[in-house]
ChimeraX commands (.cxc) that place a marker at each C-alpha (Angstrom):
marker #1 position -17.84,-33.87,-37.57 radius 0.5
marker #1 position -18.70,-37.50,-37.20 radius 0.5
marker #1 position -21.98,-38.90,-38.41 radius 0.5
marker #1 position -23.45,-35.41,-38.69 radius 0.5
marker #1 position -22.64,-34.48,-35.05 radius 0.5
marker #1 position -19.94,-32.05,-34.02 radius 0.5
marker #1 position -17.51,-33.39,-31.47 radius 0.5
marker #1 position -15.35,-31.48,-29.06 radius 0.5
marker #1 position -11.86,-32.77,-29.53 radius 0.5
marker #1 position -8.47,-31.26,-29.93 radius 0.5
marker #1 position -8.87,-30.95,-33.72 radius 0.5
marker #1 position -11.41,-28.11,-33.55 radius 0.5
marker #1 position -8.84,-25.35,-33.05 radius 0.5
marker #1 position -7.83,-22.54,-35.42 radius 0.5
marker #1 position -5.58,-24.80,-37.46 radius 0.5
marker #1 position -8.10,-27.53,-38.20 radius 0.5
marker #1 position -11.20,-25.31,-38.31 radius 0.5
marker #1 position -11.13,-22.45,-40.79 radius 0.5
marker #1 position -14.29,-20.93,-39.23 radius 0.5
marker #1 position -12.76,-20.73,-35.73 radius 0.5
marker #1 position -13.27,-17.33,-34.05 radius 0.5
marker #1 position -11.35,-16.58,-30.86 radius 0.5
marker #1 position -13.37,-15.30,-27.93 radius 0.5
marker #1 position -12.98,-11.71,-26.86 radius 0.5
marker #1 position -11.02,-10.99,-23.70 radius 0.5
marker #1 position -13.20,-10.28,-20.66 radius 0.5
marker #1 position -14.34,-6.71,-20.43 radius 0.5
marker #1 position -13.35,-5.04,-17.18 radius 0.5
marker #1 position -15.95,-2.92,-15.45 radius 0.5
marker #1 position -15.42,0.82,-15.50 radius 0.5
marker #1 position -13.87,2.32,-12.38 radius 0.5
marker #1 position -17.11,4.07,-11.45 radius 0.5
marker #1 position -18.93,0.73,-11.34 radius 0.5
marker #1 position -16.22,-0.82,-9.17 radius 0.5
marker #1 position -16.36,2.11,-6.75 radius 0.5
marker #1 position -20.15,1.91,-6.64 radius 0.5
marker #1 position -19.97,-1.81,-5.83 radius 0.5
marker #1 position -17.39,-1.13,-3.13 radius 0.5
marker #1 position -19.60,1.59,-1.63 radius 0.5
marker #1 position -22.58,-0.78,-1.66 radius 0.5
marker #1 position -20.48,-3.41,0.12 radius 0.5
marker #1 position -19.34,-0.93,2.77 radius 0.5
marker #1 position -22.94,0.20,3.30 radius 0.5
marker #1 position -24.01,-3.43,3.71 radius 0.5
marker #1 position -21.22,-4.04,6.25 radius 0.5
marker #1 position -22.27,-0.94,8.19 radius 0.5
marker #1 position -25.94,-1.94,8.28 radius 0.5
marker #1 position -25.15,-5.53,9.30 radius 0.5
marker #1 position -22.88,-4.19,12.05 radius 0.5
marker #1 position -25.66,-1.90,13.30 radius 0.5
marker #1 position -28.04,-4.85,13.31 radius 0.5
marker #1 position -25.58,-7.01,15.23 radius 0.5
marker #1 position -25.19,-4.24,17.83 radius 0.5
marker #1 position -28.87,-4.75,18.65 radius 0.5
marker #1 position -29.29,-8.46,17.94 radius 0.5
marker #1 position -26.23,-9.90,19.76 radius 0.5
marker #1 position -27.14,-8.58,23.25 radius 0.5
marker #1 position -30.77,-9.60,22.67 radius 0.5
marker #1 position -29.70,-13.15,21.82 radius 0.5
marker #1 position -27.46,-13.29,24.87 radius 0.5
marker #1 position -30.33,-12.11,27.08 radius 0.5
marker #1 position -32.79,-14.72,25.78 radius 0.5
marker #1 position -33.37,-17.82,27.91 radius 0.5
marker #1 position -31.57,-20.02,28.72 radius 0.5
marker #1 position -29.25,-17.40,30.14 radius 0.5
marker #1 position -25.92,-19.15,30.49 radius 0.5
marker #1 position -22.34,-18.16,29.98 radius 0.5
marker #1 position -21.01,-20.49,27.32 radius 0.5
marker #1 position -19.07,-20.42,24.07 radius 0.5
marker #1 position -22.12,-19.12,22.22 radius 0.5
marker #1 position -22.35,-16.13,24.57 radius 0.5
marker #1 position -18.66,-15.34,24.18 radius 0.5
marker #1 position -19.01,-15.65,20.41 radius 0.5
marker #1 position -21.90,-13.21,20.38 radius 0.5
marker #1 position -19.97,-10.85,22.64 radius 0.5
marker #1 position -17.05,-11.02,20.22 radius 0.5
marker #1 position -19.39,-10.32,17.29 radius 0.5
marker #1 position -20.80,-7.36,19.20 radius 0.5
marker #1 position -17.32,-5.90,19.80 radius 0.5
marker #1 position -16.35,-6.49,16.16 radius 0.5
marker #1 position -19.57,-4.81,15.02 radius 0.5
marker #1 position -18.98,-1.87,17.33 radius 0.5
marker #1 position -15.47,-1.52,15.92 radius 0.5
marker #1 position -16.88,-1.58,12.38 radius 0.5
marker #1 position -19.46,1.13,13.16 radius 0.5
marker #1 position -16.86,3.32,14.89 radius 0.5
marker #1 position -14.39,2.83,12.04 radius 0.5
marker #1 position -16.94,3.85,9.39 radius 0.5
marker #1 position -18.34,6.80,11.32 radius 0.5
marker #1 position -15.13,8.24,12.82 radius 0.5
marker #1 position -12.51,6.81,10.52 radius 0.5
marker #1 position -10.51,5.19,13.33 radius 0.5
marker #1 position -10.52,1.98,15.31 radius 0.5
marker #1 position -12.40,1.49,18.55 radius 0.5
marker #1 position -9.24,1.58,20.67 radius 0.5
marker #1 position -8.32,5.03,19.43 radius 0.5
marker #1 position -11.91,6.22,19.68 radius 0.5
marker #1 position -11.95,5.28,23.36 radius 0.5
marker #1 position -8.95,7.47,24.00 radius 0.5
marker #1 position -6.08,5.12,23.30 radius 0.5
marker #1 position -4.24,7.65,21.20 radius 0.5
marker #1 position -4.56,10.36,23.84 radius 0.5
marker #1 position -3.44,7.99,26.59 radius 0.5
marker #1 position -0.39,6.93,24.61 radius 0.5
marker #1 position 0.56,10.55,23.92 radius 0.5
marker #1 position -0.05,11.53,27.55 radius 0.5
marker #1 position 2.05,8.61,28.78 radius 0.5
marker #1 position 4.87,9.56,26.44 radius 0.5
marker #1 position 4.74,13.18,27.59 radius 0.5
marker #1 position 4.57,12.33,31.29 radius 0.5
marker #1 position 7.33,9.75,30.94 radius 0.5
marker #1 position 9.52,12.19,29.07 radius 0.5
marker #1 position 8.83,14.86,31.69 radius 0.5
marker #1 position 9.79,12.45,34.46 radius 0.5
marker #1 position 12.93,11.45,32.58 radius 0.5
marker #1 position 11.79,7.86,32.07 radius 0.5
marker #1 position 11.84,7.78,28.30 radius 0.5
marker #1 position 8.09,7.63,27.94 radius 0.5
marker #1 position 7.75,4.14,26.57 radius 0.5
marker #1 position 8.12,1.02,28.66 radius 0.5
marker #1 position 9.56,-0.78,25.67 radius 0.5
marker #1 position 12.79,1.16,26.18 radius 0.5
marker #1 position 13.24,-0.55,29.55 radius 0.5
marker #1 position 12.49,-3.95,28.06 radius 0.5
marker #1 position 15.02,-3.46,25.27 radius 0.5
marker #1 position 17.65,-2.23,27.74 radius 0.5
marker #1 position 17.08,-5.25,30.01 radius 0.5
marker #1 position 17.23,-7.58,27.00 radius 0.5
marker #1 position 20.59,-6.13,25.92 radius 0.5
marker #1 position 21.98,-6.37,29.46 radius 0.5
marker #1 position 20.98,-10.02,29.68 radius 0.5
marker #1 position 22.53,-10.74,26.28 radius 0.5
marker #1 position 25.79,-9.12,27.43 radius 0.5
marker #1 position 25.73,-11.37,30.51 radius 0.5
marker #1 position 25.73,-14.33,28.14 radius 0.5
marker #1 position 22.21,-15.55,28.87 radius 0.5
marker #1 position 20.31,-17.44,26.22 radius 0.5
marker #1 position 16.80,-16.68,25.07 radius 0.5
marker #1 position 15.40,-19.54,27.16 radius 0.5
marker #1 position 16.94,-18.12,30.33 radius 0.5
marker #1 position 15.63,-14.65,29.50 radius 0.5
marker #1 position 12.12,-15.97,28.93 radius 0.5
marker #1 position 12.30,-17.97,32.16 radius 0.5
marker #1 position 13.39,-14.89,34.10 radius 0.5
marker #1 position 10.63,-12.80,32.53 radius 0.5
marker #1 position 8.02,-15.40,33.42 radius 0.5
marker #1 position 9.39,-15.58,36.97 radius 0.5
marker #1 position 9.24,-11.77,37.26 radius 0.5
marker #1 position 5.61,-11.78,36.15 radius 0.5
marker #1 position 4.84,-14.66,38.51 radius 0.5
marker #1 position 6.40,-12.73,41.39 radius 0.5
marker #1 position 4.63,-9.53,40.22 radius 0.5
marker #1 position 7.81,-7.54,40.56 radius 0.5
marker #1 position 6.55,-4.67,38.40 radius 0.5
marker #1 position 3.56,-4.04,40.65 radius 0.5
marker #1 position 5.28,-4.33,44.02 radius 0.5
marker #1 position 7.67,-1.75,45.38 radius 0.5
marker #1 position 10.47,-3.69,47.06 radius 0.5
marker #1 position 13.37,-2.42,49.06 radius 0.5
marker #1 position 16.85,-3.58,47.99 radius 0.5
marker #1 position 16.91,-5.98,50.97 radius 0.5
marker #1 position 13.59,-7.51,49.91 radius 0.5
marker #1 position 14.82,-7.86,46.34 radius 0.5
marker #1 position 17.98,-9.56,47.58 radius 0.5
marker #1 position 15.84,-11.89,49.69 radius 0.5
marker #1 position 13.73,-12.82,46.68 radius 0.5
marker #1 position 16.81,-13.61,44.64 radius 0.5
marker #1 position 17.87,-16.32,47.09 radius 0.5
marker #1 position 16.91,-19.89,46.34 radius 0.5
marker #1 position 13.63,-21.06,47.82 radius 0.5
marker #1 position 15.30,-23.55,50.17 radius 0.5
marker #1 position 17.45,-20.83,51.75 radius 0.5
marker #1 position 14.45,-18.56,52.15 radius 0.5
marker #1 position 12.44,-21.33,53.82 radius 0.5
marker #1 position 15.30,-22.18,56.19 radius 0.5
marker #1 position 15.70,-18.52,57.10 radius 0.5
marker #1 position 11.94,-18.15,57.62 radius 0.5
marker #1 position 11.83,-21.26,59.84 radius 0.5
marker #1 position 14.81,-19.99,61.86 radius 0.5
marker #1 position 13.19,-16.55,62.36 radius 0.5
marker #1 position 9.86,-18.15,63.22 radius 0.5
marker #1 position 11.55,-20.40,65.79 radius 0.5
marker #1 position 13.30,-17.39,67.34 radius 0.5
marker #1 position 10.00,-15.49,67.46 radius 0.5
marker #1 position 8.25,-18.43,69.19 radius 0.5
marker #1 position 11.05,-18.73,71.74 radius 0.5
marker #1 position 10.85,-15.01,72.44 radius 0.5
marker #1 position 7.07,-15.19,72.88 radius 0.5
marker #1 position 7.45,-18.24,75.15 radius 0.5
marker #1 position 9.99,-16.33,77.31 radius 0.5
marker #1 position 7.63,-13.34,77.53 radius 0.5
marker #1 position 4.77,-15.63,78.55 radius 0.5
marker #1 position 6.98,-17.20,81.26 radius 0.5
marker #1 position 7.92,-13.75,82.60 radius 0.5
marker #1 position 4.28,-12.66,82.67 radius 0.5
marker #1 position 3.17,-15.86,84.44 radius 0.5
marker #1 position 5.95,-15.48,87.05 radius 0.5
marker #1 position 4.67,-12.07,88.10 radius 0.5
marker link #1:1,2 radius 0.2
marker link #1:2,3 radius 0.2
marker link #1:3,4 radius 0.2
marker link #1:4,5 radius 0.2
marker link #1:5,6 radius 0.2
marker link #1:6,7 radius 0.2
marker link #1:7,8 radius 0.2
marker link #1:8,9 radius 0.2
marker link #1:9,10 radius 0.2
marker link #1:10,11 radius 0.2
marker link #1:11,12 radius 0.2
marker link #1:12,13 radius 0.2
marker link #1:13,14 radius 0.2
marker link #1:14,15 radius 0.2
marker link #1:15,16 radius 0.2
marker link #1:16,17 radius 0.2
marker link #1:17,18 radius 0.2
marker link #1:18,19 radius 0.2
marker link #1:19,20 radius 0.2
marker link #1:20,21 radius 0.2
marker link #1:21,22 radius 0.2
marker link #1:22,23 radius 0.2
marker link #1:23,24 radius 0.2
marker link #1:24,25 radius 0.2
marker link #1:25,26 radius 0.2
marker link #1:26,27 radius 0.2
marker link #1:27,28 radius 0.2
marker link #1:28,29 radius 0.2
marker link #1:29,30 radius 0.2
marker link #1:30,31 radius 0.2
marker link #1:31,32 radius 0.2
marker link #1:32,33 radius 0.2
marker link #1:33,34 radius 0.2
marker link #1:34,35 radius 0.2
marker link #1:35,36 radius 0.2
marker link #1:36,37 radius 0.2
marker link #1:37,38 radius 0.2
marker link #1:38,39 radius 0.2
marker link #1:39,40 radius 0.2
marker link #1:40,41 radius 0.2
marker link #1:41,42 radius 0.2
marker link #1:42,43 radius 0.2
marker link #1:43,44 radius 0.2
marker link #1:44,45 radius 0.2
marker link #1:45,46 radius 0.2
marker link #1:46,47 radius 0.2
marker link #1:47,48 radius 0.2
marker link #1:48,49 radius 0.2
marker link #1:49,50 radius 0.2
marker link #1:50,51 radius 0.2
marker link #1:51,52 radius 0.2
marker link #1:52,53 radius 0.2
marker link #1:53,54 radius 0.2
marker link #1:54,55 radius 0.2
marker link #1:55,56 radius 0.2
marker link #1:56,57 radius 0.2
marker link #1:57,58 radius 0.2
marker link #1:58,59 radius 0.2
marker link #1:59,60 radius 0.2
marker link #1:60,61 radius 0.2
marker link #1:61,62 radius 0.2
marker link #1:62,63 radius 0.2
marker link #1:63,64 radius 0.2
marker link #1:64,65 radius 0.2
marker link #1:65,66 radius 0.2
marker link #1:66,67 radius 0.2
marker link #1:67,68 radius 0.2
marker link #1:68,69 radius 0.2
marker link #1:69,70 radius 0.2
marker link #1:70,71 radius 0.2
marker link #1:71,72 radius 0.2
marker link #1:72,73 radius 0.2
marker link #1:73,74 radius 0.2
marker link #1:74,75 radius 0.2
marker link #1:75,76 radius 0.2
marker link #1:76,77 radius 0.2
marker link #1:77,78 radius 0.2
marker link #1:78,79 radius 0.2
marker link #1:79,80 radius 0.2
marker link #1:80,81 radius 0.2
marker link #1:81,82 radius 0.2
marker link #1:82,83 radius 0.2
marker link #1:83,84 radius 0.2
marker link #1:84,85 radius 0.2
marker link #1:85,86 radius 0.2
marker link #1:86,87 radius 0.2
marker link #1:87,88 radius 0.2
marker link #1:88,89 radius 0.2
marker link #1:89,90 radius 0.2
marker link #1:90,91 radius 0.2
marker link #1:91,92 radius 0.2
marker link #1:92,93 radius 0.2
marker link #1:93,94 radius 0.2
marker link #1:94,95 radius 0.2
marker link #1:95,96 radius 0.2
marker link #1:96,97 radius 0.2
marker link #1:97,98 radius 0.2
marker link #1:98,99 radius 0.2
marker link #1:99,100 radius 0.2
marker link #1:100,101 radius 0.2
marker link #1:101,102 radius 0.2
marker link #1:102,103 radius 0.2
marker link #1:103,104 radius 0.2
marker link #1:104,105 radius 0.2
marker link #1:105,106 radius 0.2
marker link #1:106,107 radius 0.2
marker link #1:107,108 radius 0.2
marker link #1:108,109 radius 0.2
marker link #1:109,110 radius 0.2
marker link #1:110,111 radius 0.2
marker link #1:111,112 radius 0.2
marker link #1:112,113 radius 0.2
marker link #1:113,114 radius 0.2
marker link #1:114,115 radius 0.2
marker link #1:115,116 radius 0.2
marker link #1:116,117 radius 0.2
marker link #1:117,118 radius 0.2
marker link #1:118,119 radius 0.2
marker link #1:119,120 radius 0.2
marker link #1:120,121 radius 0.2
marker link #1:121,122 radius 0.2
marker link #1:122,123 radius 0.2
marker link #1:123,124 radius 0.2
marker link #1:124,125 radius 0.2
marker link #1:125,126 radius 0.2
marker link #1:126,127 radius 0.2
marker link #1:127,128 radius 0.2
marker link #1:128,129 radius 0.2
marker link #1:129,130 radius 0.2
marker link #1:130,131 radius 0.2
marker link #1:131,132 radius 0.2
marker link #1:132,133 radius 0.2
marker link #1:133,134 radius 0.2
marker link #1:134,135 radius 0.2
marker link #1:135,136 radius 0.2
marker link #1:136,137 radius 0.2
marker link #1:137,138 radius 0.2
marker link #1:138,139 radius 0.2
marker link #1:139,140 radius 0.2
marker link #1:140,141 radius 0.2
marker link #1:141,142 radius 0.2
marker link #1:142,143 radius 0.2
marker link #1:143,144 radius 0.2
marker link #1:144,145 radius 0.2
marker link #1:145,146 radius 0.2
marker link #1:146,147 radius 0.2
marker link #1:147,148 radius 0.2
marker link #1:148,149 radius 0.2
marker link #1:149,150 radius 0.2
marker link #1:150,151 radius 0.2
marker link #1:151,152 radius 0.2
marker link #1:152,153 radius 0.2
marker link #1:153,154 radius 0.2
marker link #1:154,155 radius 0.2
marker link #1:155,156 radius 0.2
marker link #1:156,157 radius 0.2
marker link #1:157,158 radius 0.2
marker link #1:158,159 radius 0.2
marker link #1:159,160 radius 0.2
marker link #1:160,161 radius 0.2
marker link #1:161,162 radius 0.2
marker link #1:162,163 radius 0.2
marker link #1:163,164 radius 0.2
marker link #1:164,165 radius 0.2
marker link #1:165,166 radius 0.2
marker link #1:166,167 radius 0.2
marker link #1:167,168 radius 0.2
marker link #1:168,169 radius 0.2
marker link #1:169,170 radius 0.2
marker link #1:170,171 radius 0.2
marker link #1:171,172 radius 0.2
marker link #1:172,173 radius 0.2
marker link #1:173,174 radius 0.2
marker link #1:174,175 radius 0.2
marker link #1:175,176 radius 0.2
marker link #1:176,177 radius 0.2
marker link #1:177,178 radius 0.2
marker link #1:178,179 radius 0.2
marker link #1:179,180 radius 0.2
marker link #1:180,181 radius 0.2
marker link #1:181,182 radius 0.2
marker link #1:182,183 radius 0.2
marker link #1:183,184 radius 0.2
marker link #1:184,185 radius 0.2
marker link #1:185,186 radius 0.2
marker link #1:186,187 radius 0.2
marker link #1:187,188 radius 0.2
marker link #1:188,189 radius 0.2
marker link #1:189,190 radius 0.2
marker link #1:190,191 radius 0.2
marker link #1:191,192 radius 0.2
marker link #1:192,193 radius 0.2
marker link #1:193,194 radius 0.2
marker link #1:194,195 radius 0.2
marker link #1:195,196 radius 0.2
marker link #1:196,197 radius 0.2
marker link #1:197,198 radius 0.2
view
């Protein structure tokens, strides 16, 4: 105490102050209170999600009606809110509520029945191991995968000859195409000459 005023300095601890009383440790809330607060929070999230299910499409529909970042943001909020409502009412995510679980099980069953293994990941892992055994690096594997997607090889049904043709370098394919096209034109020209002679 200086000049009748208490000061807050390092000398006011338990050693220098005989009247020092330590503060009590913070009291934790009972478990029932914590659970009640958690339930209130979940109820609030549910009600806000329900509100956003109505408000987000209304805001998108208001003029000016344009497709911009704001619209995509509101659409994302709407999907998130729908997921929240479905999760709290059904206890599962939106993807499973829309039949994702049944589709996955059906695909596994049908794939197993057809002898395919059921999961496409098995094919991917097998191809990855084959490429590793061939001595290809990860960059080459990624490049090949990107090229396969670019060529849409999974969606098209190619004969072995067509697959072999696609494996050739582009220059060879172009030369072959030009040669075949030239032969076709010559054949058409000969047919036209024969027709005009008659």
